[in-house]
Structures are given as structure tokens and as C-alpha cells.
DONU-492009 format. One record per residue (C-alpha): x, z, y; residue in one letter. Coordinates in nm, 3 decimals. Layout:
REM DONU-492009
VORO        xx        zz        yy   residu
VORO         X         Z         Y        a
...
//
This chain:
REM DONU-492009
VORO        xx        zz        yy   residu
VORO     0.284    -0.250    -0.836        m
VORO     0.168     0.077    -0.635        i
VORO     0.036     0.113    -0.319        f
VORO     0.068     0.433    -0.143        t
VORO    -0.222     0.631     0.006        k
VORO    -0.254     0.664     0.397        q
VORO    -0.075     0.988     0.578        d
VORO    -0.243     1.231     0.776        s
VORO    -0.311     0.981     1.082        h
VORO    -0.547     0.781     0.871        t
VORO    -0.699     1.070     0.647        r
VORO    -0.947     1.186     0.871        s
VORO    -1.338     1.107     0.764        n
VORO    -1.454     1.092     1.122        s
VORO    -1.337     0.802     1.351        v
VORO    -1.296     1.039     1.635        f
VORO    -1.097     1.288     1.420        g
VORO    -0.898     0.999     1.363        w
VORO    -0.834     0.909     1.711        v
VORO    -0.753     1.284     1.813        l
VORO    -0.487     1.310     1.558        s
VORO    -0.271     1.094     1.791        f
VORO    -0.391     1.277     2.101        v
VORO    -0.283     1.606     1.899        k
VORO     0.080     1.599     1.985        p
VORO     0.019     1.580     2.333        y
VORO    -0.209     1.898     2.317        r
VORO    -0.057     2.089     2.625        i
VORO    -0.160     1.797     2.854        w
VORO    -0.523     1.788     2.692        v
VORO    -0.528     2.155     2.763        f
VORO    -0.437     2.101     3.119        i
VORO    -0.674     1.847     3.144        c
VORO    -0.974     2.061     2.971        i
VORO    -0.851     2.389     3.197        l
VORO    -0.869     2.163     3.485        a
VORO    -1.207     2.013     3.439        s
VORO    -1.341     2.384     3.405        v
VORO    -1.173     2.488     3.715        l
VORO    -1.354     2.190     3.896        v
VORO    -1.680     2.308     3.757        a
VORO    -1.645     2.654     3.818        v
VORO    -1.533     2.586     4.211        a
VORO    -1.845     2.368     4.237        d
VORO    -2.074     2.645     4.134        i
VORO    -1.907     2.904     4.300        w
VORO    -1.937     2.680     4.615        m
VORO    -2.299     2.695     4.584        g
VORO    -2.290     3.100     4.599        v
VORO    -2.082     3.077     4.903        l
VORO    -2.330     2.849     5.095        i
VORO    -2.600     3.049     5.014        q
VORO    -2.408     3.356     5.168        s
VORO    -2.300     3.171     5.467        m
VORO    -2.689     3.060     5.526        v
VORO    -2.769     3.426     5.486        e
VORO    -2.543     3.595     5.666        y
VORO    -2.525     3.390     5.995        t
VORO    -2.500     3.699     6.234        s
VORO    -2.226     3.844     6.078        d
VORO    -1.929     3.642     6.218        f
VORO    -1.629     3.827     6.019        d
VORO    -1.806     3.779     5.699        k
VORO    -1.874     3.385     5.766        l
VORO    -1.516     3.361     5.871        v
VORO    -1.412     3.522     5.510        r
VORO    -1.661     3.273     5.328        i
VORO    -1.503     2.985     5.499        a
VORO    -1.190     3.088     5.381        l
VORO    -1.281     3.134     5.042        i
VORO    -1.446     2.790     5.061        i
VORO    -1.132     2.628     5.193        l
VORO    -0.904     2.793     4.879        c
VORO    -1.184     2.664     4.664        l
VORO    -1.165     2.315     4.805        t
VORO    -0.794     2.321     4.777        i
VORO    -0.796     2.441     4.418        v
VORO    -1.046     2.170     4.336        g
VORO    -0.838     1.909     4.479        f
VORO    -0.524     1.982     4.285        f
VORO    -0.762     2.034     3.972        s
VORO    -0.884     1.691     4.014        k
VORO    -0.550     1.557     4.049        y
VORO    -0.426     1.727     3.730        f
VORO    -0.733     1.603     3.536        i
VORO    -0.613     1.233     3.645        t
VORO    -0.283     1.287     3.580        y
VORO    -0.305     1.473     3.267        s
VORO    -0.532     1.227     3.123        a
VORO    -0.330     0.925     3.197        a
VORO    -0.051     1.094     3.024        r
VORO    -0.190     1.213     2.702        f
VORO    -0.409     0.905     2.667        s
VORO    -0.111     0.648     2.726        a
VORO     0.111     0.818     2.484        r
VORO    -0.180     0.868     2.247        a
VORO    -0.220     0.512     2.245        m
VORO     0.132     0.391     2.242        r
VORO     0.168     0.609     1.909        d
VORO    -0.154     0.466     1.792        l
VORO    -0.036     0.091     1.854        k
VORO     0.307     0.220     1.694        n
VORO     0.182     0.349     1.390        k
VORO    -0.043     0.025     1.343        m
VORO     0.230    -0.201     1.404        a
VORO     0.456     0.006     1.128        a
VORO     0.151     0.006     0.923        h
VORO     0.088    -0.371     0.932        l
VORO     0.439    -0.437     0.844        e
VORO     0.392    -0.253     0.500        q
VORO     0.061    -0.380     0.425        v
VORO     0.092    -0.619     0.112        p
VORO     0.026    -1.004     0.172        m
VORO    -0.303    -0.982    -0.023        s
VORO    -0.462    -0.765     0.263        t
VORO    -0.257    -0.970     0.523        m
VORO    -0.432    -1.254     0.405        d
VORO    -0.788    -1.115     0.487        k
VORO    -0.699    -1.097     0.870        y
VORO    -0.607    -1.346     1.121        h
VORO    -0.307    -1.285     1.334        s
VORO    -0.512    -1.329     1.656        g
VORO    -0.759    -1.080     1.549        d
VORO    -0.494    -0.823     1.472        l
VORO    -0.320    -0.908     1.779        v
VORO    -0.703    -0.828     1.961        s
VORO    -0.736    -0.507     1.770        r
VORO    -0.382    -0.392     1.918        l
VORO    -0.492    -0.511     2.298        t
VORO    -0.837    -0.515     2.359        s
VORO    -0.967    -0.228     2.120        d
VORO    -0.687    -0.016     2.219        a
VORO    -0.744    -0.067     2.597        q
VORO    -1.141     0.041     2.539        i
VORO    -1.004     0.374     2.363        l
VORO    -0.770     0.446     2.610        q
VORO    -1.003     0.350     2.918        s
VORO    -1.225     0.625     2.761        f
VORO    -0.980     0.909     2.697        l
VORO    -0.876     0.874     3.041        q
VORO    -1.176     0.807     3.228        q
VORO    -1.436     0.984     3.053        h
VORO    -1.255     1.245     2.834        f
VORO    -1.265     1.538     3.083        y
VORO    -1.664     1.465     3.122        q
VORO    -1.732     1.613     2.782        l
VORO    -1.593     1.948     2.912        f
VORO    -1.695     1.917     3.302        y
VORO    -2.053     1.827     3.225        l
VORO    -2.130     2.114     3.001        p
VORO    -2.004     2.374     3.198        v
VORO    -2.126     2.287     3.560        v
VORO    -2.470     2.226     3.366        f
VORO    -2.499     2.569     3.205        v
VORO    -2.352     2.741     3.506        g
VORO    -2.579     2.596     3.751        a
VORO    -2.880     2.629     3.505        l
VORO    -2.768     3.015     3.464        a
VORO    -2.771     3.073     3.821        l
VORO    -3.060     2.904     3.921        l
VORO    -3.272     3.076     3.631        l
VORO    -3.171     3.404     3.801        s
VORO    -3.282     3.321     4.148        i
VORO    -3.591     3.176     4.029        n
VORO    -3.699     3.038     3.673        w
VORO    -4.027     2.887     3.775        k
VORO    -3.875     2.630     4.028        l
VORO    -3.576     2.526     3.794        i
VORO    -3.813     2.506     3.509        l
VORO    -4.094     2.291     3.698        f
VORO    -3.806     2.070     3.881        s
VORO    -3.618     1.956     3.526        v
VORO    -3.951     1.963     3.324        a
VORO    -3.936     1.591     3.299        i
VORO    -3.567     1.555     3.214        l
VORO    -3.603     1.569     2.830        p
VORO    -3.828     1.284     2.885        v
VORO    -3.563     1.099     3.073        a
VORO    -3.283     1.184     2.830        i
VORO    -3.503     1.107     2.540        a
VORO    -3.578     0.768     2.675        v
VORO    -3.240     0.644     2.803        t
VORO    -3.081     0.772     2.452        g
VORO    -3.297     0.540     2.288        a
VORO    -3.239     0.271     2.509        m
VORO    -2.862     0.325     2.455        s
VORO    -2.846     0.301     2.080        r
VORO    -2.786    -0.077     2.065        p
VORO    -2.467    -0.086     2.288        l
VORO    -2.246    -0.010     2.002        q
VORO    -2.342    -0.314     1.807        t
VORO    -2.316    -0.514     2.118        y
VORO    -1.980    -0.384     2.187        a
VORO    -1.852    -0.447     1.823        a
VORO    -1.967    -0.789     1.812        r
VORO    -1.806    -0.862     2.165        m
VORO    -1.498    -0.724     2.005        q
VORO    -1.527    -0.914     1.691        d
VORO    -1.584    -1.251     1.876        h
VORO    -1.331    -1.163     2.112        l
VORO    -1.068    -1.149     1.812        g
VORO    -1.203    -1.479     1.664        q
VORO    -1.157    -1.647     2.014        a
VORO    -0.799    -1.497     2.019        n
VORO    -0.742    -1.616     1.680        a
VORO    -0.858    -1.981     1.786        i
VORO    -0.627    -1.970     2.089        a
VORO    -0.318    -1.840     1.910        q
VORO    -0.373    -2.143     1.640        d
VORO    -0.417    -2.380     1.936        t
VORO    -0.073    -2.281     2.088        l
VORO     0.140    -2.243     1.787        s
VORO     0.018    -2.598     1.655        g
VORO     0.009    -2.736     2.006        i
VORO     0.242    -3.035     1.895        h
VORO    -0.062    -3.133     1.625        m
VORO    -0.325    -3.066     1.853        v
VORO    -0.198    -3.312     2.089        k
VORO    -0.088    -3.564     1.829        a
VORO    -0.404    -3.592     1.669        f
VORO    -0.610    -3.546     2.022        r
VORO    -0.791    -3.245     1.902        l
VORO    -0.770    -3.087     2.251        e
VORO    -1.142    -3.100     2.292        d
VORO    -1.224    -2.982     1.918        v
VORO    -0.978    -2.662     1.959        m
VORO    -1.133    -2.619     2.333        y
VORO    -1.511    -2.629     2.194        r
VORO    -1.433    -2.382     1.930        k
VORO    -1.266    -2.123     2.169        y
VORO    -1.531    -2.220     2.412        e
VORO    -1.796    -2.105     2.145        a
VORO    -1.627    -1.802     2.048        g
VORO    -1.607    -1.695     2.424        m
VORO    -1.971    -1.787     2.466        q
VORO    -2.059    -1.523     2.201        q
VORO    -1.834    -1.274     2.363        v
VORO    -1.986    -1.345     2.702        l
VORO    -2.364    -1.356     2.522        k
VORO    -2.294    -0.979     2.368        n
VORO    -2.144    -0.873     2.684        g
VORO    -2.443    -0.991     2.884        i
VORO    -2.641    -0.820     2.620        l
VORO    -2.497    -0.490     2.674        a
VORO    -2.467    -0.493     3.044        e
VORO    -2.859    -0.597     3.018        k
VORO    -2.948    -0.312     2.829        k
VORO    -2.699    -0.083     3.072        r
VORO    -2.910    -0.270     3.385        a
VORO    -3.255    -0.196     3.219        f
VORO    -3.149     0.166     3.159        m
VORO    -3.068     0.233     3.523        t
VORO    -3.384     0.180     3.723        a
VORO    -3.591     0.417     3.463        p
VORO    -3.302     0.635     3.469        g
VORO    -3.304     0.676     3.860        i
VORO    -3.683     0.713     3.847        l
VORO    -3.658     0.968     3.597        l
VORO    -3.368     1.134     3.753        f
VORO    -3.505     1.143     4.082        s
VORO    -3.843     1.300     3.981        a
VORO    -3.683     1.665     3.991        p
VORO    -3.552     1.638     4.351        i
VORO    -3.914     1.543     4.446        l
VORO    -4.086     1.849     4.244        f
VORO    -3.815     2.056     4.378        f
VORO    -3.898     1.997     4.741        v
VORO    -4.263     1.989     4.700        a
VORO    -4.277     2.332     4.463        y
VORO    -3.995     2.486     4.667        g
VORO    -4.177     2.423     4.998        g
VORO    -4.481     2.582     4.864        y
VORO    -4.273     2.892     4.733        l
VORO    -4.083     2.960     5.044        i
VORO    -4.447     2.957     5.215        q
VORO    -4.589     3.196     4.975        t
VORO    -4.262     3.440     5.056        g
VORO    -4.143     3.385     4.640        e
VORO    -3.804     3.197     4.783        l
VORO    -3.593     3.265     5.088        t
VORO    -3.431     2.996     5.278        l
VORO    -3.080     3.086     5.116        g
VORO    -3.227     3.037     4.767        s
VORO    -3.349     2.695     4.864        l
VORO    -3.027     2.593     4.984        v
VORO    -2.852     2.698     4.682        i
VORO    -3.130     2.522     4.491        f
VORO    -3.062     2.190     4.662        s
VORO    -2.728     2.219     4.616        y
VORO    -2.712     2.325     4.256        l
VORO    -2.987     2.074     4.128        l
VORO    -2.724     1.816     4.171        h
VORO    -2.511     1.983     3.914        f
VORO    -2.803     2.004     3.653        i
VORO    -2.932     1.643     3.709        i
VORO    -2.589     1.458     3.705        e
VORO    -2.494     1.581     3.398        p
VORO    -2.825     1.492     3.229        l
VORO    -2.827     1.184     3.400        s
VORO    -2.467     1.102     3.274        l
VORO    -2.507     1.182     2.933        a
VORO    -2.699     0.871     2.793        p
VORO    -2.423     0.685     3.002        v
VORO    -2.143     0.871     2.837        l
VORO    -2.294     0.847     2.499        f
VORO    -2.290     0.462     2.577        a
VORO    -1.930     0.486     2.635        q
VORO    -1.902     0.685     2.311        v
VORO    -2.088     0.441     2.107        q
VORO    -1.867     0.147     2.254        e
VORO    -1.541     0.337     2.199        t
VORO    -1.682     0.407     1.851        s
VORO    -1.685     0.053     1.760        g
VORO    -1.351    -0.024     1.894        a
VORO    -1.182     0.273     1.722        a
VORO    -1.346     0.171     1.395        k
VORO    -1.172    -0.184     1.420        r
VORO    -0.830     0.003     1.483        l
VORO    -0.871     0.274     1.197        q
VORO    -1.003    -0.013     0.954        e
VORO    -0.618    -0.157     0.962        i
VORO    -0.462     0.180     0.941        c
VORO    -0.686     0.262     0.625        l
VORO    -0.548    -0.052     0.402        q
VORO    -0.332     0.088     0.165        p
VORO     0.031     0.008     0.204        v
VORO     0.304    -0.099    -0.033        e
VORO     0.564     0.156    -0.223        q
VORO     0.847     0.216    -0.084        n
VORO     0.887     0.594    -0.112        d
VORO     1.012     0.562    -0.491        l
VORO     1.371     0.701    -0.567        p
VORO     1.629     0.424    -0.572        a
VORO     1.712     0.254    -0.922        i
VORO     2.073     0.213    -1.056        s
VORO     2.131    -0.130    -1.148        v
VORO     2.284    -0.243    -1.432        d
VORO     2.514    -0.548    -1.359        p
VORO     2.483    -0.664    -1.752        k
VORO     2.071    -0.638    -1.760        a
VORO     1.897    -0.949    -1.731        v
VORO     1.810    -1.015    -1.340        p
VORO     1.461    -1.160    -1.395        v
VORO     1.175    -1.148    -1.669        q
VORO     0.837    -1.249    -1.675        f
VORO     0.624    -1.115    -1.937        e
VORO     0.295    -1.261    -2.015        n
VORO     0.220    -1.273    -1.625        v
VORO    -0.129    -1.362    -1.536        t
VORO    -0.246    -1.349    -1.168        f
VORO    -0.573    -1.470    -0.992        a
VORO    -0.611    -1.497    -0.598        y
VORO    -0.978    -1.383    -0.561        d
VORO    -1.097    -1.455    -0.887        q
VORO    -0.944    -1.794    -0.928        t
VORO    -0.638    -1.792    -1.212        k
VORO    -0.315    -1.922    -1.068        i
VORO    -0.085    -1.803    -1.358        l
VORO    -0.191    -1.781    -1.711        d
VORO     0.059    -1.552    -1.970        a
VORO     0.378    -1.672    -1.806        i
VORO     0.707    -1.548    -1.966        s
VORO     1.041    -1.669    -1.900        f
VORO     1.406    -1.541    -1.849        a
VORO     1.624    -1.585    -1.549        l
VORO     1.987    -1.504    -1.684        p
VORO     2.261    -1.391    -1.483        k
VORO     2.465    -1.662    -1.266        n
VORO     2.208    -1.943    -1.440        k
VORO     1.970    -2.174    -1.258        t
VORO     1.609    -2.192    -1.351        v
VORO     1.413    -2.468    -1.187        a
VORO     1.026    -2.470    -1.157        l
VORO     0.874    -2.816    -1.139        v
VORO     0.492    -2.921    -1.152        g
VORO     0.180    -3.058    -0.939        a
VORO     0.072    -2.903    -0.643        s
VORO    -0.108    -2.557    -0.717        g
VORO     0.033    -2.500    -1.048        s
VORO     0.155    -2.174    -0.971        g
VORO     0.549    -2.249    -0.870        k
VORO     0.528    -2.042    -0.533        s
VORO     0.314    -1.766    -0.669        t
VORO     0.586    -1.680    -0.917        i
VORO     0.827    -1.661    -0.644        l
VORO     0.564    -1.444    -0.431        k
VORO     0.534    -1.219    -0.699        l
VORO     0.902    -1.166    -0.772        l
VORO     0.928    -1.065    -0.416        c
VORO     0.627    -0.812    -0.438        g
VORO     0.405    -1.002    -0.231        f
VORO     0.127    -0.944    -0.451        y
VORO     0.024    -0.721    -0.703        q
VORO    -0.018    -0.785    -1.065        i
VORO    -0.329    -0.604    -1.190        e
VORO    -0.288    -0.342    -1.488        p
VORO    -0.287    -0.502    -1.817        g
VORO    -0.196    -0.820    -1.688        e
VORO     0.216    -0.868    -1.780        g
VORO     0.514    -0.757    -1.637        c
VORO     0.797    -0.882    -1.414        i
VORO     1.108    -0.702    -1.468        k
VORO     1.414    -0.698    -1.203        v
VORO     1.759    -0.570    -1.375        f
VORO     1.546    -0.423    -1.637        g
VORO     1.294    -0.250    -1.444        h
VORO     0.942    -0.327    -1.422        s
VORO     0.841    -0.402    -1.032        l
VORO     0.599    -0.088    -1.073        d
VORO     0.897     0.133    -1.064        h
VORO     1.102    -0.049    -0.808        w
VORO     1.109     0.076    -0.433        n
VORO     0.982    -0.265    -0.265        l
VORO     1.227    -0.239     0.020        a
VORO     1.536    -0.178    -0.231        a
VORO     1.379    -0.465    -0.460        l
VORO     1.415    -0.720    -0.160        r
VORO     1.782    -0.607    -0.089        s
VORO     1.863    -0.796    -0.412        h
VORO     1.668    -1.117    -0.334        l
VORO     1.733    -1.396    -0.049        s
VORO     1.455    -1.621     0.026        l
VORO     1.477    -1.961     0.139        v
VORO     1.147    -2.168     0.182        s
VORO     1.024    -2.482     0.326        q
VORO     0.835    -2.292     0.590        d
VORO     1.138    -2.169     0.773        t
VORO     1.108    -1.866     0.980        t
VORO     1.324    -1.805     1.283        l
VORO     1.255    -1.578     1.571        f
VORO     1.260    -1.614     1.941        p
VORO     1.612    -1.481     1.976        v
VORO     1.948    -1.601     1.983        s
VORO     2.086    -1.807     1.671        i
VORO     2.339    -1.542     1.608        a
VORO     2.070    -1.267     1.598        e
VORO     1.858    -1.487     1.372        n
VORO     2.144    -1.513     1.123        i
VORO     2.241    -1.161     1.139        s
VORO     1.911    -1.062     1.016        y
VORO     2.040    -1.135     0.694        g
VORO     2.272    -0.806     0.706        r
VORO     2.239    -0.626     1.049        l
VORO     2.588    -0.472     1.054        d
VORO     2.751    -0.822     1.020        a
VORO     3.079    -0.893     1.249        t
VORO     3.034    -1.226     1.453        r
VORO     3.305    -1.350     1.247        d
VORO     3.114    -1.314     0.926        e
VORO     2.788    -1.462     1.115        i
VORO     3.035    -1.768     1.184        i
VORO     3.158    -1.765     0.828        a
VORO     2.808    -1.821     0.698        a
VORO     2.702    -2.052     0.964        a
VORO     3.022    -2.256     0.848        k
VORO     2.905    -2.216     0.472        a
VORO     2.533    -2.351     0.546        a
VORO     2.683    -2.638     0.766        n
VORO     2.543    -2.502     1.100        a
VORO     2.873    -2.411     1.262        h
VORO     2.933    -2.787     1.409        d
VORO     2.590    -2.812     1.557        f
VORO     2.562    -2.469     1.711        i
VORO     2.872    -2.513     1.888        m
VORO     2.767    -2.858     2.044        e
VORO     2.490    -2.631     2.206        l
VORO     2.500    -2.517     2.568        p
VORO     2.518    -2.183     2.484        e
VORO     2.650    -2.216     2.132        g
VORO     2.575    -1.902     1.911        y
VORO     2.390    -1.733     2.194        e
VORO     2.142    -2.010     2.239        t
VORO     1.759    -1.889     2.221        r
VORO     1.580    -2.097     1.943        v
VORO     1.232    -2.051     2.090        g
VORO     0.895    -1.968     1.911        e
VORO     0.924    -2.009     1.557        r
VORO     1.288    -2.200     1.616        g
VORO     1.061    -2.474     1.846        s
VORO     1.423    -2.593     2.021        r
VORO     1.575    -2.684     1.676        l
VORO     1.499    -2.979     1.463        s
VORO     1.387    -2.885     1.079        g
VORO     1.730    -2.946     0.934        g
VORO     1.905    -2.717     1.207        q
VORO     1.597    -2.465     1.150        k
VORO     1.687    -2.472     0.762        q
VORO     2.054    -2.427     0.796        r
VORO     2.018    -2.127     0.995        i
VORO     1.806    -2.009     0.737        a
VORO     2.032    -2.084     0.475        i
VORO     2.314    -1.889     0.680        a
VORO     2.094    -1.588     0.696        r
VORO     2.062    -1.601     0.298        a
VORO     2.453    -1.630     0.259        i
VORO     2.499    -1.354     0.483        l
VORO     2.258    -1.122     0.282        k
VORO     2.496    -1.198    -0.010        d
VORO     2.183    -1.092    -0.262        a
VORO     2.280    -1.176    -0.649        p
VORO     1.918    -1.330    -0.697        i
VORO     1.851    -1.630    -0.503        l
VORO     1.506    -1.781    -0.440        l
VORO     1.446    -2.139    -0.324        l
VORO     1.096    -2.287    -0.250        d
VORO     1.149    -2.650    -0.184        e
VORO     1.377    -2.598     0.104        p
VORO     1.452    -2.975     0.170        t
VORO     1.106    -3.112     0.114        s
VORO     1.009    -3.179     0.452        a
VORO     1.363    -3.298     0.593        l
VORO     1.479    -3.645     0.692        d
VORO     1.756    -3.826     0.434        t
VORO     2.026    -3.714     0.661        e
VORO     1.927    -3.369     0.739        s
VORO     1.837    -3.331     0.364        e
VORO     2.189    -3.410     0.225        a
VORO     2.342    -3.161     0.488        l
VORO     2.091    -2.891     0.389        v
VORO     2.182    -2.976     0.020        q
VORO     2.547    -2.921     0.067        e
VORO     2.489    -2.603     0.202        a
VORO     2.245    -2.513    -0.076        l
VORO     2.509    -2.586    -0.333        e
VORO     2.736    -2.355    -0.151        n
VORO     2.492    -2.042    -0.136        v
VORO     2.400    -2.119    -0.529        m
VORO     2.749    -2.106    -0.646        r
VORO     2.809    -1.787    -0.872        d
VORO     2.472    -1.677    -0.794        r
VORO     2.129    -1.638    -1.005        t
VORO     1.897    -1.876    -0.870        v
VORO     1.542    -1.953    -0.922        l
VORO     1.428    -2.280    -0.740        v
VORO     1.116    -2.486    -0.662        i
VORO     1.285    -2.814    -0.747        a
VORO     1.239    -3.106    -0.480        h
VORO     1.553    -3.312    -0.530        r
VORO     1.665    -3.480    -0.874        l
VORO     2.023    -3.361    -0.854        s
VORO     1.902    -2.974    -0.842        t
VORO     1.683    -3.026    -1.164        i
VORO     1.944    -3.226    -1.311        k
VORO     2.217    -2.910    -1.279        d
VORO     1.949    -2.643    -1.355        a
VORO     2.033    -2.459    -1.679        d
VORO     1.683    -2.443    -1.748        e
VORO     1.369    -2.659    -1.624        v
VORO     1.008    -2.485    -1.654        l
VORO     0.753    -2.751    -1.623        v
VORO     0.385    -2.584    -1.496        l
VORO     0.074    -2.723    -1.541        e
VORO    -0.265    -2.534    -1.442        q
VORO    -0.061    -2.183    -1.438        g
VORO     0.111    -2.220    -1.765        q
VORO     0.429    -2.338    -1.877        i
VORO     0.379    -2.640    -2.094        v
VORO     0.738    -2.718    -2.148        e
VORO     1.071    -2.593    -2.099        r
VORO     1.457    -2.706    -2.148        g
VORO     1.742    -2.903    -1.953        t
VORO     1.655    -3.201    -1.764        h
VORO     1.770    -3.455    -2.014        f
VORO     1.577    -3.261    -2.335        d
VORO     1.268    -3.269    -2.134        l
VORO     1.290    -3.635    -2.076        l
VORO     1.350    -3.715    -2.410        a
VORO     1.044    -3.542    -2.514        k
VORO     0.837    -3.779    -2.313        g
VORO     0.564    -3.544    -2.237        g
VORO     0.453    -3.386    -1.877        v
VORO     0.778    -3.381    -1.756        y
VORO     0.855    -3.727    -1.827        t
VORO     0.538    -3.820    -1.640        r
VORO     0.657    -3.581    -1.330        l
VORO     0.984    -3.764    -1.344        y
VORO     0.833    -4.098    -1.374        q
VORO     0.624    -4.043    -1.036        k
VORO     0.843    -3.810    -0.828        q
VORO     1.213    -3.869    -0.916        f
VORO     1.255    -4.198    -1.089        a
VORO     1.245    -4.396    -0.718        t
VORO     1.523    -4.115    -0.590        e
VORO     1.717    -4.197    -0.903        e
VORO     1.721    -4.564    -0.861        q
VORO     1.817    -4.520    -0.479        g
VORO     2.115    -4.288    -0.606        v
VORO     2.246    -4.556    -0.837        l
VORO     2.214    -4.801    -0.602        a
VORO     2.397    -4.636    -0.360        a
VORO     2.642    -4.586    -0.612        e
VORO     2.651    -4.968    -0.695        g
VORO     2.528    -4.934    -1.038        v
//
């Protein structure tokens, strides 16, 4: 099976290049934000020049009025520029994060199961929420500073150098030391931030596990156990958060001292220059005004660098997901030959994390026939169904799976799955109405077709007894329904899909006797005139199967009909005596035999 490479959003070598690829479509708002930032910087510098002029032309009333009007205009420009900084940053950051989250959600749906198994769903949700929020906050609150601070710093420095280069150099001489010290002190922040987000993801995973399994948590009195796990995870979040804040706080005191030093130097040396006549009062005023625009960018640089480090850690966690390869869904459609053998496994070998599960499995599933898989737990039965669905990849040289004569490597996986219907023991229902859950089998189905499928699945009667009928919402994972009811809705969904190949993964194994009988009857309806591969749980299913495959330690050790295998007295006979003999005795007793 082939996995595709990433698109332009995921190919960037730089994590910030990757982030900016989501910002790029909103470049007009980025441009407005940058332009407004530059205008604010220019207005701040120009304001200093005008203040100097007001000091030097105190006797010229008309000129003072003109200067005051210009200052008023600059104030208005600055006001609207700051508004557009905030508004444009909010627009492009919110839209970029929306696109990033949409991209991640779409990407996750195409990631193969082998990759999904590496992540906990709670951690993935944390990346989509907490990490994305860190990224959006940076774009919205700090992005403009990357442009405002350099412009205002260069402008102020150039102007002050032209007025008196000795005073400015003397005043800022200590700043390189301050930058070096605070920069060195901020380096661990990315590590602390990344650890904090990792532990937050783990804590969210524990919370999600607890909530989804709350019935078992309460039944086994695991509240304290799960709480202690969550508490330990949040303690690690707190620990790394405190370490980060301690580092920031530790940076504050020396930062204030180091970045306040230029003001002290300026006052002392500036006063001396005035006494010697090298500096005018107007020049001293503009110095005192513009020195702030030199100190502020330099003092904020380490803080901004720390924000970049923290944001980089969050962005890497997001990018990691989007760098995962996806399933192959862009191959051309395959023309299906209705006479071809629906399913063929040819010497298929498969391993999970170096643990061999299947070893040279070969069998065929003929059209409109039923093949049953039996074997002890862990023998590889469910793995065969998962491989057939394309959930996992067979390594090159480890065999071949063919569907209607075509290798899975040549199939568009979305098209492949349109030929398959899966009903498993772990029923998945979504927190929407019963009608919508059934309609997921075929989205364009009419209400009459949905009802017909429900009737065939023995679900219509219990649905109509519910207060809202087909519009009843089933709750998270179908929590408002019984196991048998959920399973019959899943079967109705499979009936509505009407796929030629039906895969059954022990769909009645967890049901009581009454529910099992209703579900089994529904299964017999859906199995009629279809090609069926079933992991057998009921004896009746095995007896009616055209062929039974007996698996042991990932190999097919026996094959044949139920009665042929019993006559051999081998592995199947032992499984039968252990698992099915009691069931058969119960059936005979019920029939009075």
C-alpha cells in the first residue's frame, strides 16, 4: 500500500515557514498589519522631532500652532494605525489558525491506522486546542512587534547619532551586555514550554479516558486512581510552567537594572554636555524622548525571543502531525470485473512493531460465499479484516491482497472501502440522531430507504418505541442505547450501504441471549446474496459457512467445512469442544432432542 507525501503546507523545512504558509492566503491583512506597524514607528520618531522644535521655537507662536496641529495629526494617524494593527492581526491569525486546524483535522482522517496508534486522541485534541492557541496568540499579539521594534529602533538610533553620537554611544554601551545576558537566560524556555505542552496532552488523554469509560471507572472504584494520574500529569504541567515563569521572573530584575542603566548614563553625561555647550536643551529633550525607543526594542528583544521559542515548540507539535504520511486516495478508479474473485490473500505476512501476527496467509473468498475465521484470541483474525480494509500497510515482499483481481497497492483506498461493509463487536455510533447514524451508510439515502434498512436489521420496532423515533439522539458513542440496539443500528447502516463484500468481526460476542438472537437474525438478512468474511462467534455461523479457516499463531492450520474439520479431530475439534459444544447442547436441549 502506498502512502502519499505532504502538500505545500507540510513541505517547508522551517517550522515558521510552515506556519507562514497558512498565513500567506491572507497576505493583504498581513501587509496592512506591517504597514500600520511602520506608520506607528514613523509617527513615534517624527513626534520626537516636533517636540524638539517646540522647545526650540517657543517664541514663535504661529510655528508652535503648526507644530501642535501636526502632532495632533500624527496622534490621529497613530490611533488608527494601532487599531488596524489589532484588527488585521486578529483577522489573519484567526483565519490562519482556522485553516491550520481544518488542515490537521482533514490530515488526521487520512493518516493510516499504524500512525494513529502512536498517538492518544487526548494528546491530539490538546495539540488542536492548546498548541494552536499559543500559536494564534503569538500571531495576534506579538507578530507586529517583529516590524515595529526594528523600525523604531533604527529610526531613533539614526536620529540620535546625527544629533550627538558620543551621548548615544555612551548611553547604550551596556545594552549589548544586557542582550547577551537575557538571551542566554531565555534559552531554556522552549524546553520548558514543550515539556509543559507534552504533559498537558498526557493529562488531557487521561481525562478523556476517564470520561469515556466513566461507567467502568465507577464500577471498579477507580475514581481515585484516575484522579491521581490526572493530578500527576497536571503537576508536571505546573512544574514546567513554574520553571518557565521562574526563568522569566529571574530575567526581569537584571533586565530592568541593565536596561535602566542607559537612562542613568544619559542624565549624567547629558547634563555634562549641556554645561560644556555641546548639547542644546532641545536636543536633550529629544534624546530623553527617543532613548525610550532604543531601550524598549532592546529590552523587549529577549522577551520576544522567549515568545518565539515557546511558539516554536507548539508549532513543532502541530507540524509533527501534518508531516505524517497519508493513505493513497488519488489513484485512478479501477474498473471492477463482477466475475473476478472478490478477495484473495496471497502469502500475506504482517507484523505489529516487529511482532509477527500473520505468517504466509493464503486464501480466497469467492463471490456470494461465506468464509469464517476461527481461532484463539491473538491468532490474527481481526488483523485480516483490518488489512483488507487498508487500515495497515503490508511491507514490500510480504505478500499481496487482491480485491476483485487488483492488488491493494493499485486501489484508491476510498474507492476500495466503498465495496466493503464492516460490522464489528466495537460498535461506533456518533452523537447524532438514529436516522443520521444509519444514513452514514449512504448519505443520499431517503427516509424510506433508512426505515427499510432499519426493518431489515430488526431495529425499526425499538426505534419507534423511543420518544423521538428516528430523530432520537444516541449520545456519545451511543451511550443512550443498549448493546443490542447499537449493534442493530450498525447493521442497518451496513444494509443501507449495500456493499458487495461484508466483513463481520464478532458482532454478537458481547450481547445477551435475547439481543444476540435479534442481531443474528438481522445479520442473516444482510448476509444474504453477499460475499462474507466473518470472524465467527456463533456455532450457526460456522455451520452455514462455505469454508472455515482455522488460525493458530498467525497461520492457517486447517481449512474446510464445519463437519469436515470435526472429522479430522485436530485444532478445530479442540476449539469446538472448548467454545461451541456447550452452545450446541443448549440448542439441542431447546429443540427437545
